[in-house]
PDB file with SEQRES, HELIX, SHEET and CRYST1 records, atoms N, CA, C and O in Angstrom:
SEQRES   1 A   56  UNK UNK UNK UNK UNK UNK UNK UNK UNK UNK UNK UNK UNK          
SEQRES   2 A   56  UNK UNK UNK UNK UNK UNK UNK UNK UNK UNK UNK UNK UNK          
SEQRES   3 A   56  UNK UNK UNK UNK UNK UNK UNK UNK UNK UNK UNK UNK UNK          
SEQRES   4 A   56  UNK UNK UNK UNK UNK UNK UNK UNK UNK UNK UNK UNK UNK          
SEQRES   5 A   56  UNK UNK UNK UNK                                              
HELIX    1 AA1 UNK A    3  UNK A   50  1                                  48    
CRYST1    1.000    1.000    1.000  90.00  90.00  90.00 P 1           1          
ATOM      1  N   UNK A   1     109.247 -17.318   2.077  1.00  0.00           N  
ATOM      2  CA  UNK A   1     108.222 -17.806   1.385  1.00  0.00           C  
ATOM      3  C   UNK A   1     107.138 -16.574   1.409  1.00  0.00           C  
ATOM      4  O   UNK A   1     106.718 -16.127   2.476  1.00  0.00           O  
ATOM      5  N   UNK A   2     106.762 -16.114   0.250  1.00  0.00           N  
ATOM      6  CA  UNK A   2     105.812 -14.983   0.181  1.00  0.00           C  
ATOM      7  C   UNK A   2     104.307 -15.614   0.192  1.00  0.00           C  
ATOM      8  O   UNK A   2     104.087 -16.821   0.097  1.00  0.00           O  
ATOM      9  N   UNK A   3     103.439 -14.741   0.305  1.00  0.00           N  
ATOM     10  CA  UNK A   3     102.010 -15.303   0.469  1.00  0.00           C  
ATOM     11  C   UNK A   3     101.589 -16.110  -0.622  1.00  0.00           C  
ATOM     12  O   UNK A   3     100.995 -17.158  -0.368  1.00  0.00           O  
ATOM     13  N   UNK A   4     101.828 -15.747  -1.909  1.00  0.00           N  
ATOM     14  CA  UNK A   4     101.331 -16.576  -3.038  1.00  0.00           C  
ATOM     15  C   UNK A   4     101.950 -17.957  -3.016  1.00  0.00           C  
ATOM     16  O   UNK A   4     101.289 -18.937  -3.360  1.00  0.00           O  
ATOM     17  N   UNK A   5     103.264 -18.054  -2.601  1.00  0.00           N  
ATOM     18  CA  UNK A   5     103.912 -19.339  -2.573  1.00  0.00           C  
ATOM     19  C   UNK A   5     103.341 -20.196  -1.420  1.00  0.00           C  
ATOM     20  O   UNK A   5     103.145 -21.403  -1.562  1.00  0.00           O  
ATOM     21  N   UNK A   6     103.077 -19.520  -0.253  1.00  0.00           N  
ATOM     22  CA  UNK A   6     102.401 -20.200   0.832  1.00  0.00           C  
ATOM     23  C   UNK A   6     101.005 -20.642   0.578  1.00  0.00           C  
ATOM     24  O   UNK A   6     100.559 -21.653   1.122  1.00  0.00           O  
ATOM     25  N   UNK A   7     100.270 -19.874  -0.275  1.00  0.00           N  
ATOM     26  CA  UNK A   7      98.960 -20.337  -0.602  1.00  0.00           C  
ATOM     27  C   UNK A   7      98.948 -21.457  -1.550  1.00  0.00           C  
ATOM     28  O   UNK A   7      98.073 -22.321  -1.505  1.00  0.00           O  
ATOM     29  N   UNK A   8      99.985 -21.459  -2.480  1.00  0.00           N  
ATOM     30  CA  UNK A   8     100.085 -22.607  -3.301  1.00  0.00           C  
ATOM     31  C   UNK A   8     100.537 -23.827  -2.702  1.00  0.00           C  
ATOM     32  O   UNK A   8     100.166 -24.917  -3.138  1.00  0.00           O  
ATOM     33  N   UNK A   9     101.356 -23.705  -1.678  1.00  0.00           N  
ATOM     34  CA  UNK A   9     101.946 -24.898  -0.850  1.00  0.00           C  
ATOM     35  C   UNK A   9     100.723 -25.457  -0.069  1.00  0.00           C  
ATOM     36  O   UNK A   9     100.513 -26.669  -0.047  1.00  0.00           O  
ATOM     37  N   UNK A  10      99.934 -24.587   0.559  1.00  0.00           N  
ATOM     38  CA  UNK A  10      98.794 -24.933   1.388  1.00  0.00           C  
ATOM     39  C   UNK A  10      97.692 -25.627   0.531  1.00  0.00           C  
ATOM     40  O   UNK A  10      97.074 -26.592   0.981  1.00  0.00           O  
ATOM     41  N   UNK A  11      97.474 -25.162  -0.607  1.00  0.00           N  
ATOM     42  CA  UNK A  11      96.460 -25.806  -1.526  1.00  0.00           C  
ATOM     43  C   UNK A  11      96.991 -27.218  -1.967  1.00  0.00           C  
ATOM     44  O   UNK A  11      96.223 -28.179  -2.001  1.00  0.00           O  
ATOM     45  N   UNK A  12      98.253 -27.321  -2.287  1.00  0.00           N  
ATOM     46  CA  UNK A  12      98.731 -28.623  -2.783  1.00  0.00           C  
ATOM     47  C   UNK A  12      98.751 -29.466  -1.427  1.00  0.00           C  
ATOM     48  O   UNK A  12      98.283 -30.600  -1.526  1.00  0.00           O  
ATOM     49  N   UNK A  13      99.123 -29.159  -0.446  1.00  0.00           N  
ATOM     50  CA  UNK A  13      99.082 -29.997   0.787  1.00  0.00           C  
ATOM     51  C   UNK A  13      97.714 -30.506   1.135  1.00  0.00           C  
ATOM     52  O   UNK A  13      97.591 -31.659   1.547  1.00  0.00           O  
ATOM     53  N   UNK A  14      96.645 -29.686   0.989  1.00  0.00           N  
ATOM     54  CA  UNK A  14      95.362 -30.062   1.298  1.00  0.00           C  
ATOM     55  C   UNK A  14      95.047 -31.127   0.121  1.00  0.00           C  
ATOM     56  O   UNK A  14      94.495 -32.191   0.400  1.00  0.00           O  
ATOM     57  N   UNK A  15      95.378 -30.837  -1.071  1.00  0.00           N  
ATOM     58  CA  UNK A  15      94.986 -31.663  -2.065  1.00  0.00           C  
ATOM     59  C   UNK A  15      95.706 -33.085  -1.992  1.00  0.00           C  
ATOM     60  O   UNK A  15      95.138 -34.098  -2.399  1.00  0.00           O  
ATOM     61  N   UNK A  16      96.918 -33.098  -1.480  1.00  0.00           N  
ATOM     62  CA  UNK A  16      97.648 -34.337  -1.300  1.00  0.00           C  
ATOM     63  C   UNK A  16      97.248 -35.192  -0.044  1.00  0.00           C  
ATOM     64  O   UNK A  16      97.279 -36.423  -0.044  1.00  0.00           O  
ATOM     65  N   UNK A  17      96.881 -34.441   0.998  1.00  0.00           N  
ATOM     66  CA  UNK A  17      96.643 -35.162   2.220  1.00  0.00           C  
ATOM     67  C   UNK A  17      95.210 -34.874   2.761  1.00  0.00           C  
ATOM     68  O   UNK A  17      94.925 -35.229   3.905  1.00  0.00           O  
ATOM     69  N   UNK A  18      94.360 -34.280   2.018  1.00  0.00           N  
ATOM     70  CA  UNK A  18      93.016 -34.091   2.459  1.00  0.00           C  
ATOM     71  C   UNK A  18      92.220 -35.457   2.557  1.00  0.00           C  
ATOM     72  O   UNK A  18      91.521 -35.703   3.540  1.00  0.00           O  
ATOM     73  N   UNK A  19      92.347 -36.293   1.546  1.00  0.00           N  
ATOM     74  CA  UNK A  19      91.601 -37.560   1.565  1.00  0.00           C  
ATOM     75  C   UNK A  19      92.108 -38.339   2.801  1.00  0.00           C  
ATOM     76  O   UNK A  19      91.251 -38.662   3.622  1.00  0.00           O  
ATOM     77  N   UNK A  20      93.253 -38.642   3.009  1.00  0.00           N  
ATOM     78  CA  UNK A  20      93.585 -39.433   4.170  1.00  0.00           C  
ATOM     79  C   UNK A  20      93.043 -38.859   5.393  1.00  0.00           C  
ATOM     80  O   UNK A  20      92.518 -39.605   6.219  1.00  0.00           O  
ATOM     81  N   UNK A  21      93.124 -37.545   5.596  1.00  0.00           N  
ATOM     82  CA  UNK A  21      92.676 -36.936   6.860  1.00  0.00           C  
ATOM     83  C   UNK A  21      91.143 -37.098   6.981  1.00  0.00           C  
ATOM     84  O   UNK A  21      90.640 -37.322   8.082  1.00  0.00           O  
ATOM     85  N   UNK A  22      90.414 -36.991   5.889  1.00  0.00           N  
ATOM     86  CA  UNK A  22      89.037 -37.228   6.072  1.00  0.00           C  
ATOM     87  C   UNK A  22      88.601 -38.655   6.272  1.00  0.00           C  
ATOM     88  O   UNK A  22      87.579 -38.899   6.913  1.00  0.00           O  
ATOM     89  N   UNK A  23      89.355 -39.622   5.733  1.00  0.00           N  
ATOM     90  CA  UNK A  23      89.201 -41.064   5.995  1.00  0.00           C  
ATOM     91  C   UNK A  23      89.505 -41.323   7.518  1.00  0.00           C  
ATOM     92  O   UNK A  23      88.725 -41.989   8.199  1.00  0.00           O  
ATOM     93  N   UNK A  24      90.587 -40.813   8.002  1.00  0.00           N  
ATOM     94  CA  UNK A  24      90.978 -40.932   9.358  1.00  0.00           C  
ATOM     95  C   UNK A  24      89.944 -40.381  10.326  1.00  0.00           C  
ATOM     96  O   UNK A  24      89.586 -41.087  11.269  1.00  0.00           O  
ATOM     97  N   UNK A  25      89.442 -39.164  10.152  1.00  0.00           N  
ATOM     98  CA  UNK A  25      88.305 -38.673  10.926  1.00  0.00           C  
ATOM     99  C   UNK A  25      87.169 -39.456  10.953  1.00  0.00           C  
ATOM    100  O   UNK A  25      86.558 -39.653  12.003  1.00  0.00           O  
ATOM    101  N   UNK A  26      86.774 -39.999   9.713  1.00  0.00           N  
ATOM    102  CA  UNK A  26      85.666 -40.934   9.692  1.00  0.00           C  
ATOM    103  C   UNK A  26      85.846 -42.069  10.538  1.00  0.00           C  
ATOM    104  O   UNK A  26      85.000 -42.371  11.380  1.00  0.00           O  
ATOM    105  N   UNK A  27      86.873 -42.698  10.369  1.00  0.00           N  
ATOM    106  CA  UNK A  27      87.128 -44.028  11.136  1.00  0.00           C  
ATOM    107  C   UNK A  27      87.264 -43.736  12.652  1.00  0.00           C  
ATOM    108  O   UNK A  27      86.797 -44.521  13.478  1.00  0.00           O  
ATOM    109  N   UNK A  28      87.877 -42.653  12.993  1.00  0.00           N  
ATOM    110  CA  UNK A  28      87.857 -42.309  14.449  1.00  0.00           C  
ATOM    111  C   UNK A  28      86.461 -42.091  15.031  1.00  0.00           C  
ATOM    112  O   UNK A  28      86.175 -42.528  16.146  1.00  0.00           O  
ATOM    113  N   UNK A  29      85.557 -41.388  14.243  1.00  0.00           N  
ATOM    114  CA  UNK A  29      84.201 -41.233  14.765  1.00  0.00           C  
ATOM    115  C   UNK A  29      83.568 -42.465  14.776  1.00  0.00           C  
ATOM    116  O   UNK A  29      82.838 -42.715  15.735  1.00  0.00           O  
ATOM    117  N   UNK A  30      83.721 -43.375  13.794  1.00  0.00           N  
ATOM    118  CA  UNK A  30      83.027 -44.603  13.705  1.00  0.00           C  
ATOM    119  C   UNK A  30      83.330 -45.513  14.930  1.00  0.00           C  
ATOM    120  O   UNK A  30      82.454 -46.039  15.616  1.00  0.00           O  
ATOM    121  N   UNK A  31      84.701 -45.644  15.132  1.00  0.00           N  
ATOM    122  CA  UNK A  31      85.265 -46.538  16.119  1.00  0.00           C  
ATOM    123  C   UNK A  31      85.043 -45.946  17.634  1.00  0.00           C  
ATOM    124  O   UNK A  31      85.172 -46.681  18.613  1.00  0.00           O  
ATOM    125  N   UNK A  32      84.753 -44.769  17.730  1.00  0.00           N  
ATOM    126  CA  UNK A  32      84.440 -44.179  19.059  1.00  0.00           C  
ATOM    127  C   UNK A  32      83.532 -44.911  19.809  1.00  0.00           C  
ATOM    128  O   UNK A  32      83.773 -45.249  20.968  1.00  0.00           O  
ATOM    129  N   UNK A  33      82.328 -45.223  19.125  1.00  0.00           N  
ATOM    130  CA  UNK A  33      81.311 -45.967  19.890  1.00  0.00           C  
ATOM    131  C   UNK A  33      81.811 -47.345  20.427  1.00  0.00           C  
ATOM    132  O   UNK A  33      81.549 -47.767  21.554  1.00  0.00           O  
ATOM    133  N   UNK A  34      82.553 -47.991  19.503  1.00  0.00           N  
ATOM    134  CA  UNK A  34      83.093 -49.374  19.798  1.00  0.00           C  
ATOM    135  C   UNK A  34      84.050 -49.307  20.992  1.00  0.00           C  
ATOM    136  O   UNK A  34      84.113 -50.184  21.854  1.00  0.00           O  
ATOM    137  N   UNK A  35      84.795 -48.180  20.968  1.00  0.00           N  
ATOM    138  CA  UNK A  35      85.870 -48.046  22.016  1.00  0.00           C  
ATOM    139  C   UNK A  35      85.036 -47.801  23.311  1.00  0.00           C  
ATOM    140  O   UNK A  35      85.422 -48.347  24.344  1.00  0.00           O  
ATOM    141  N   UNK A  36      83.890 -46.996  23.330  1.00  0.00           N  
ATOM    142  CA  UNK A  36      83.171 -46.674  24.494  1.00  0.00           C  
ATOM    143  C   UNK A  36      82.629 -47.910  25.037  1.00  0.00           C  
ATOM    144  O   UNK A  36      82.679 -48.126  26.248  1.00  0.00           O  
ATOM    145  N   UNK A  37      82.124 -48.720  24.235  1.00  0.00           N  
ATOM    146  CA  UNK A  37      81.527 -50.100  24.592  1.00  0.00           C  
ATOM    147  C   UNK A  37      82.491 -50.981  25.210  1.00  0.00           C  
ATOM    148  O   UNK A  37      82.206 -51.670  26.190  1.00  0.00           O  
ATOM    149  N   UNK A  38      83.725 -50.973  24.610  1.00  0.00           N  
ATOM    150  CA  UNK A  38      84.818 -51.774  25.176  1.00  0.00           C  
ATOM    151  C   UNK A  38      85.219 -51.262  26.561  1.00  0.00           C  
ATOM    152  O   UNK A  38      85.493 -52.104  27.416  1.00  0.00           O  
ATOM    153  N   UNK A  39      85.275 -50.039  26.845  1.00  0.00           N  
ATOM    154  CA  UNK A  39      85.554 -49.345  28.001  1.00  0.00           C  
ATOM    155  C   UNK A  39      84.485 -49.689  29.054  1.00  0.00           C  
ATOM    156  O   UNK A  39      84.835 -49.987  30.196  1.00  0.00           O  
ATOM    157  N   UNK A  40      83.205 -49.654  28.698  1.00  0.00           N  
ATOM    158  CA  UNK A  40      82.248 -50.103  29.580  1.00  0.00           C  
ATOM    159  C   UNK A  40      82.311 -51.509  30.025  1.00  0.00           C  
ATOM    160  O   UNK A  40      82.060 -51.824  31.189  1.00  0.00           O  
ATOM    161  N   UNK A  41      82.648 -52.369  29.100  1.00  0.00           N  
ATOM    162  CA  UNK A  41      82.780 -53.772  29.342  1.00  0.00           C  
ATOM    163  C   UNK A  41      84.010 -54.118  30.395  1.00  0.00           C  
ATOM    164  O   UNK A  41      83.951 -54.987  31.266  1.00  0.00           O  
ATOM    165  N   UNK A  42      85.124 -53.262  30.131  1.00  0.00           N  
ATOM    166  CA  UNK A  42      86.207 -53.423  30.888  1.00  0.00           C  
ATOM    167  C   UNK A  42      85.944 -53.038  32.384  1.00  0.00           C  
ATOM    168  O   UNK A  42      86.311 -53.700  33.355  1.00  0.00           O  
ATOM    169  N   UNK A  43      85.207 -51.790  32.411  1.00  0.00           N  
ATOM    170  CA  UNK A  43      84.806 -51.354  33.802  1.00  0.00           C  
ATOM    171  C   UNK A  43      83.950 -52.435  34.600  1.00  0.00           C  
ATOM    172  O   UNK A  43      84.148 -52.767  35.768  1.00  0.00           O  
ATOM    173  N   UNK A  44      82.949 -52.927  33.741  1.00  0.00           N  
ATOM    174  CA  UNK A  44      82.190 -54.024  34.347  1.00  0.00           C  
ATOM    175  C   UNK A  44      82.946 -55.300  34.767  1.00  0.00           C  
ATOM    176  O   UNK A  44      82.628 -55.919  35.783  1.00  0.00           O  
ATOM    177  N   UNK A  45      83.869 -55.645  34.029  1.00  0.00           N  
ATOM    178  CA  UNK A  45      84.773 -56.724  34.498  1.00  0.00           C  
ATOM    179  C   UNK A  45      85.592 -56.434  35.698  1.00  0.00           C  
ATOM    180  O   UNK A  45      85.785 -57.279  36.572  1.00  0.00           O  
ATOM    181  N   UNK A  46      86.067 -55.243  35.732  1.00  0.00           N  
ATOM    182  CA  UNK A  46      86.924 -54.783  36.885  1.00  0.00           C  
ATOM    183  C   UNK A  46      86.099 -54.859  38.061  1.00  0.00           C  
ATOM    184  O   UNK A  46      86.604 -55.245  39.116  1.00  0.00           O  
ATOM    185  N   UNK A  47      84.773 -54.505  37.993  1.00  0.00           N  
ATOM    186  CA  UNK A  47      83.839 -54.458  39.174  1.00  0.00           C  
ATOM    187  C   UNK A  47      83.604 -55.909  39.636  1.00  0.00           C  
ATOM    188  O   UNK A  47      83.543 -56.198  40.831  1.00  0.00           O  
ATOM    189  N   UNK A  48      83.461 -56.918  38.523  1.00  0.00           N  
ATOM    190  CA  UNK A  48      83.217 -58.241  38.966  1.00  0.00           C  
ATOM    191  C   UNK A  48      84.489 -58.752  39.642  1.00  0.00           C  
ATOM    192  O   UNK A  48      84.331 -59.436  40.654  1.00  0.00           O  
ATOM    193  N   UNK A  49      85.645 -58.524  39.241  1.00  0.00           N  
ATOM    194  CA  UNK A  49      86.841 -58.970  39.918  1.00  0.00           C  
ATOM    195  C   UNK A  49      86.896 -58.340  41.238  1.00  0.00           C  
ATOM    196  O   UNK A  49      87.243 -59.072  42.165  1.00  0.00           O  
ATOM    197  N   UNK A  50      86.608 -57.071  41.503  1.00  0.00           N  
ATOM    198  CA  UNK A  50      86.681 -56.480  42.759  1.00  0.00           C  
ATOM    199  C   UNK A  50      85.741 -57.128  43.782  1.00  0.00           C  
ATOM    200  O   UNK A  50      85.998 -57.225  44.982  1.00  0.00           O  
ATOM    201  N   UNK A  51      84.604 -57.568  43.169  1.00  0.00           N  
ATOM    202  CA  UNK A  51      83.571 -58.173  44.123  1.00  0.00           C  
ATOM    203  C   UNK A  51      83.825 -59.658  44.230  1.00  0.00           C  
ATOM    204  O   UNK A  51      83.026 -60.379  44.827  1.00  0.00           O  
ATOM    205  N   UNK A  52      84.838 -60.096  43.708  1.00  0.00           N  
ATOM    206  CA  UNK A  52      85.262 -61.574  44.006  1.00  0.00           C  
ATOM    207  C   UNK A  52      84.273 -62.540  43.056  1.00  0.00           C  
ATOM    208  O   UNK A  52      84.073 -63.711  43.375  1.00  0.00           O  
ATOM    209  N   UNK A  53      83.787 -62.055  42.084  1.00  0.00           N  
ATOM    210  CA  UNK A  53      82.923 -62.886  41.220  1.00  0.00           C  
ATOM    211  C   UNK A  53      81.609 -63.263  41.670  1.00  0.00           C  
ATOM    212  O   UNK A  53      80.935 -64.132  41.118  1.00  0.00           O  
ATOM    213  N   UNK A  54      81.214 -62.529  42.787  1.00  0.00           N  
ATOM    214  CA  UNK A  54      79.891 -62.708  43.335  1.00  0.00           C  
ATOM    215  C   UNK A  54      78.811 -62.079  42.479  1.00  0.00           C  
ATOM    216  O   UNK A  54      78.990 -60.943  42.039  1.00  0.00           O  
ATOM    217  N   UNK A  55      77.768 -62.711  42.234  1.00  0.00           N  
ATOM    218  CA  UNK A  55      76.605 -62.163  41.524  1.00  0.00           C  
ATOM    219  C   UNK A  55      75.662 -61.294  42.307  1.00  0.00           C  
ATOM    220  O   UNK A  55      75.423 -61.553  43.486  1.00  0.00           O  
ATOM    221  N   UNK A  56      75.131 -60.292  41.700  1.00  0.00           N  
ATOM    222  CA  UNK A  56      74.371 -59.362  42.454  1.00  0.00           C  
ATOM    223  C   UNK A  56      72.850 -59.803  42.573  1.00  0.00           C  
ATOM    224  O   UNK A  56      72.052 -59.104  43.198  1.00  0.00           O  
TER     225      UNK A  56                                                      
END                                                                             
């Protein structure tokens, strides 16, 4: 494949797959905060379980 064919292929691939990649990136960034919050909640729950359910 020469450079002009490669360029054409690359432009076509970006055109075909660009939108889904952008949406996926947006969703990953958006859900990152929610995942971090869930992780914090799981860590707190694990600490409560380790302490035997005793309140501080």
